[in-house]
C-alpha positions as CSV (number, residue, x, y, z in Angstrom):
1,M,110.9,78.8,7.8
2,P,111.7,78.0,12.1
3,Q,109.4,81.1,12.9
4,I,106.5,80.0,11.1
5,Q,106.1,76.6,12.0
6,D,106.3,78.0,15.5
7,N,103.5,80.0,14.6
8,M,101.5,77.2,13.0
9,E,102.2,75.3,16.2
10,N,101.2,78.2,19.0
11,L,97.6,78.5,16.4
12,S,97.4,75.0,16.4
13,N,97.5,75.3,20.4
14,L,94.9,77.6,20.8
15,T,91.9,75.7,19.5
16,S,91.0,72.3,20.0
17,K,88.3,69.6,18.5
18,F,88.2,68.4,22.2
19,P,88.9,70.8,24.6
20,T,88.3,70.5,28.6
21,F,86.2,72.8,30.2
22,L,85.9,74.4,33.6
23,L,82.9,74.4,35.8
24,T,82.3,77.3,37.9
25,T,80.3,77.2,41.3
26,I,79.6,80.7,43.0
27,P,82.4,83.5,42.2
28,G,83.9,84.9,45.0
29,L,82.9,82.1,47.5
30,E,85.3,79.6,46.3
31,S,86.9,79.8,49.6
32,A,83.6,79.1,51.3
33,Q,82.4,75.9,49.4
34,G,82.6,73.4,52.0
35,W,79.9,75.4,53.8
36,I,77.7,77.0,51.0
37,S,77.2,73.0,50.4
38,I,75.3,72.6,53.1
39,P,72.4,74.3,51.8
40,F,72.9,72.7,48.5
41,C,72.8,69.0,50.3
42,C,69.3,70.2,51.5
43,L,67.8,71.6,48.1
44,Y,68.6,68.3,46.5
45,A,68.1,66.2,49.8
46,T,64.3,68.1,49.6
47,A,63.5,67.9,45.4
48,L,64.8,63.8,45.7
49,T,62.7,62.7,48.4
50,G,59.7,64.8,47.2
51,N,59.3,64.1,43.9
52,S,60.5,60.0,44.9
53,M,57.2,60.3,47.6
54,I,55.0,61.8,44.5
55,L,55.9,58.9,42.3
56,F,56.0,56.1,45.1
57,V,52.7,57.2,46.1
58,I,50.9,57.4,42.7
59,I,52.2,54.2,41.9
60,T,51.2,52.4,45.2
61,Q,47.9,53.8,45.8
62,Q,45.0,52.5,43.5
63,S,43.0,55.6,43.8
64,L,45.3,57.8,41.9
65,H,45.8,55.7,39.0
66,E,43.8,58.7,37.4
67,P,44.8,61.3,34.2
68,M,45.7,63.9,36.6
69,Y,47.8,61.9,38.4
70,Y,49.6,60.4,35.6
71,F,50.6,63.2,34.8
72,L,51.5,64.4,38.2
73,S,54.0,61.3,38.5
74,M,55.5,62.5,34.7
75,L,56.4,65.8,36.0
76,S,57.6,64.4,39.4
77,A,59.9,62.3,36.8
78,T,61.2,64.5,34.7
79,D,62.1,67.0,38.2
80,L,64.0,63.5,39.3
81,G,65.7,63.6,36.5
82,L,66.8,67.3,36.1
83,T,67.9,67.2,39.8
84,V,70.5,64.0,39.5
85,T,71.5,65.2,36.0
86,T,73.2,68.2,37.6
87,M,73.7,66.8,41.0
88,S,77.0,65.2,40.5
89,T,79.0,67.7,38.9
90,T,77.1,70.7,41.2
91,L,78.9,68.3,44.7
92,A,82.0,67.3,43.0
93,I,82.8,70.8,42.8
94,F,81.8,72.1,46.5
95,W,83.1,68.9,47.7
96,F,86.4,67.9,45.3
97,D,87.2,71.2,43.6
98,A,86.1,68.8,40.6
99,R,85.8,71.5,37.8
100,Q,87.0,69.9,34.9
101,I,84.5,68.2,32.0
102,S,85.4,66.5,28.9
103,L,83.5,67.9,25.8
104,D,81.9,64.3,25.4
105,S,81.0,64.1,29.3
106,C,79.5,68.0,28.8
107,M,77.5,66.9,25.6
108,I,75.9,64.3,27.8
109,Q,75.2,66.6,30.6
110,M,74.0,69.0,28.5
111,F,71.6,66.7,26.1
112,F,69.6,65.0,29.7
113,L,69.6,68.7,31.2
114,H,68.0,70.7,28.1
115,G,65.8,66.9,27.6
116,F,64.8,67.5,30.9
117,T,63.5,70.6,30.6
118,S,61.7,70.4,27.7
119,M,60.2,67.2,28.8
120,E,58.6,69.3,32.2
121,S,57.7,71.9,29.4
122,G,55.4,69.0,27.6
123,V,54.6,67.9,30.4
124,L,53.0,71.0,31.9
125,V,51.6,71.9,28.2
126,A,49.4,68.0,28.9
127,M,48.4,69.2,32.5
128,A,46.8,72.4,31.0
129,F,45.0,69.7,28.3
130,D,43.9,67.9,31.6
131,R,42.6,70.4,33.6
132,Y,41.1,72.3,30.3
133,V,38.9,68.9,29.7
134,A,38.2,68.2,33.1
135,I,36.7,71.4,33.5
136,C,34.8,72.7,29.9
137,D,34.0,68.7,29.1
138,P,33.7,66.7,32.2
139,L,31.2,64.2,31.1
140,R,33.4,63.2,28.4
141,Y,36.7,62.9,30.6
142,T,37.4,59.7,30.7
143,T,36.7,59.3,27.5
144,I,38.8,61.9,26.2
145,L,42.0,61.2,28.4
146,T,42.1,57.3,28.1
147,N,45.6,55.4,29.0
148,S,46.5,54.8,25.3
149,R,45.7,58.3,24.5
150,I,48.0,59.3,27.9
151,I,50.7,57.0,26.1
152,Q,50.6,58.6,22.8
153,M,50.8,62.1,24.6
154,C,54.3,61.1,26.4
155,L,55.4,59.3,23.4
156,I,55.1,62.8,21.5
157,I,56.6,65.0,24.4
158,S,59.7,61.9,24.5
159,A,60.0,61.7,20.5
160,R,59.9,65.9,20.1
161,T,62.3,66.5,22.9
162,V,64.8,63.4,22.0
163,I,64.9,64.3,18.2
164,L,65.3,68.5,19.0
165,I,67.8,68.1,21.3
166,M,70.0,65.6,20.1
167,I,70.2,67.7,16.7
168,V,71.6,70.8,19.5
169,V,73.8,68.6,20.8
170,L,75.3,67.0,18.2
171,L,76.4,69.7,16.2
172,L,78.6,71.2,19.0
173,K,80.8,68.6,17.3
174,R,81.5,70.3,14.6
175,L,83.0,73.5,16.3
176,S,86.3,74.1,17.9
177,F,86.8,75.4,21.0
178,C,89.4,78.2,23.1
179,K,91.7,76.1,25.1
180,M,90.8,78.4,28.5
181,N,86.9,77.5,28.5
182,L,85.9,78.7,31.8
183,L,81.9,78.3,32.0
184,S,79.5,80.4,34.0
185,H,77.5,77.5,35.6
186,S,78.4,73.9,37.6
187,Y,77.1,72.5,34.5
188,C,76.6,72.4,31.3
189,Y,74.4,75.0,29.3
190,H,74.2,75.4,26.1
191,P,74.3,79.0,25.3
192,D,76.8,79.3,27.9
193,V,79.2,76.6,26.1
194,I,78.3,77.9,22.5
195,K,79.5,81.4,23.0
196,L,83.1,79.3,23.8
197,A,83.5,78.3,20.1
198,C,86.2,79.8,18.1
199,S,84.6,78.5,15.1
200,D,81.3,79.6,13.0
201,T,78.4,78.8,15.5
202,R,75.8,80.6,13.5
203,A,74.1,77.4,12.0
204,N,74.2,76.6,16.3
205,S,72.4,79.5,16.9
206,I,69.9,78.9,14.5
207,F,68.9,75.9,15.1
208,A,68.6,76.6,19.2
209,L,66.3,79.2,18.3
210,I,64.6,76.4,16.2
211,V,64.2,74.7,19.1
212,L,63.4,77.2,21.5
213,A,60.7,78.1,19.1
214,L,59.0,74.4,18.4
215,N,59.2,73.7,22.7
216,T,58.7,77.5,24.6
217,G,57.5,79.3,21.6
218,V,54.5,76.6,21.5
219,D,54.0,75.4,25.0
220,I,53.5,78.8,26.9
221,P,50.7,79.9,23.9
222,S,49.0,76.3,24.2
223,I,49.1,76.7,28.4
224,G,48.1,80.0,27.5
225,I,45.2,79.2,25.4
226,S,44.1,76.2,27.9
227,Y,43.4,79.0,30.7
228,V,41.9,81.3,28.3
229,L,38.9,78.9,27.5
230,I,39.3,77.3,31.4
231,I,38.0,80.7,32.8
232,R,35.9,81.7,29.9
233,S,33.9,78.1,30.8
234,V,34.4,78.8,34.8
235,L,32.8,82.3,34.5
236,R,29.5,80.8,33.2
237,I,29.1,78.8,36.1
238,A,26.4,80.2,38.4
239,S,27.4,79.2,42.0
240,P,30.6,81.1,43.5
241,E,30.9,78.1,45.7
242,E,31.2,75.8,42.2
243,R,33.4,78.6,40.2
244,H,35.7,78.8,43.5
245,K,36.0,74.3,43.3
246,A,36.6,74.9,39.7
247,F,39.6,77.6,39.7
248,S,41.0,75.4,43.0
249,T,41.9,72.6,41.1
250,C,44.1,74.5,38.4
251,V,45.9,76.0,41.6
252,S,48.8,73.9,42.0
253,H,49.1,73.8,38.3
254,I,49.6,77.4,37.6
255,G,52.3,77.2,40.9
256,A,53.7,74.5,38.5
257,V,53.7,76.6,35.6
258,A,55.2,79.9,37.7
259,T,57.9,78.3,39.3
260,F,59.3,76.4,36.1
261,Y,58.9,79.6,33.3
262,I,59.8,82.6,35.5
263,P,63.5,81.1,36.1
264,L,63.4,79.8,33.1
265,I,63.1,82.7,31.3
266,S,64.9,85.3,33.5
267,L,68.4,83.1,33.0
268,S,67.6,83.0,29.5
269,L,67.6,87.1,29.1
270,V,70.1,87.3,31.8
271,H,72.6,85.6,29.2
272,R,71.2,87.5,26.3
273,Y,71.0,90.5,27.4
274,A,72.8,91.0,31.6
275,H,76.7,90.4,29.9
276,S,77.7,93.5,32.0
277,A,75.7,91.6,35.1
278,P,77.8,90.3,38.2
279,K,78.9,86.8,37.4
280,V,77.4,85.8,40.7
281,V,73.7,87.1,39.4
282,H,74.3,84.5,36.2
283,S,75.3,81.6,38.8
284,M,72.4,82.3,41.3
285,M,70.0,82.6,38.1
286,S,71.3,79.2,37.1
287,N,70.9,77.1,40.8
288,I,67.5,79.2,40.8
289,Y,66.4,77.9,37.4
290,L,67.7,74.2,38.2
291,L,66.4,73.7,41.9
292,F,63.4,75.9,42.0
293,P,60.8,73.4,40.4
294,P,62.1,69.8,41.4
295,V,61.9,71.5,45.4
296,I,58.8,73.5,45.0
297,N,56.2,71.1,42.8
298,P,56.2,68.4,45.5
299,I,55.6,70.9,48.2
300,I,52.8,72.6,46.2
301,Y,51.1,69.4,45.2
302,S,51.4,68.1,48.7
303,V,50.0,70.7,50.4
304,K,47.1,71.9,48.0
305,T,46.1,68.5,46.1
306,K,44.0,66.7,49.2
307,Q,44.4,63.5,47.9
308,I,48.2,63.2,47.6
309,R,47.9,64.8,51.0
310,K,45.9,62.0,52.2
311,A,47.9,59.2,50.4
312,I,51.3,60.7,51.5
313,G,49.5,60.9,55.2
314,S,48.8,57.3,55.0
315,I,52.1,56.1,54.4
316,L,54.0,58.5,56.8
317,L,51.3,57.9,59.6
318,P,49.8,54.6,59.3
319,N,48.2,54.3,62.7
320,K,46.3,58.0,62.4
321,Q,44.8,56.8,59.2
């Protein structure tokens, strides 16, 4: 009987409903965490400053109160949220080696991380629709994209995100986790957390695939269809100068789509198929996935969009305007 009781105690110690997870930065470079934090701080500062500046100029400049810039402000807001969501845990590991995170804290971070990712995908679809209307039906642009319709689109994107991501995250509550819960990233990523569960995860995996289909599976084809229609409309324009002008209005959005989806799809493929890849590959892909869009998007729109560039210049260099 004592032996059976000891075995039961050992079994209960192997799993837990309320585990503590250990976050990871860059495997093999733990001794250089202080130095590695410097470029990360620069990237975070760039993302925060760039997106805050975009938001500020759109809010304060009356000339930018147009549908295109409203959608751009949504993109900057989601990039800010994505940056802030993971910045605290990443820098805490680099500076204080604070690697532990509870299940509840992990779930909260996961909700905001995947939530802002889903929202950014939805905003990119809205921006593609904006470019489609502006190029294919310019005379009805202001009557189609009214303020009330933009608000409705924003509410739909937000509702889809909250409902779907909330269910995915709450499904983790029913799982038990093994004691040594070492994550592959400096933040809680759903595929990374789910593989550590000791109980049946089929329901979680199935619903996660449903969410993926309703998010990325809908958004990427929608953007693709928008650009097929845009290209078809532009090719009907006789003047080469007008064609170039029409295409140039899409360059910034195409850049934002590429900087968002390429790292996202690459990280998903690494998690699903590259199990034997070095851990440093997983770590680098996760950091690129999080930092690349928030850092690059403000640069793209500041360089490629004349109105944004002019508005930022008027704030930074008022005497030269």
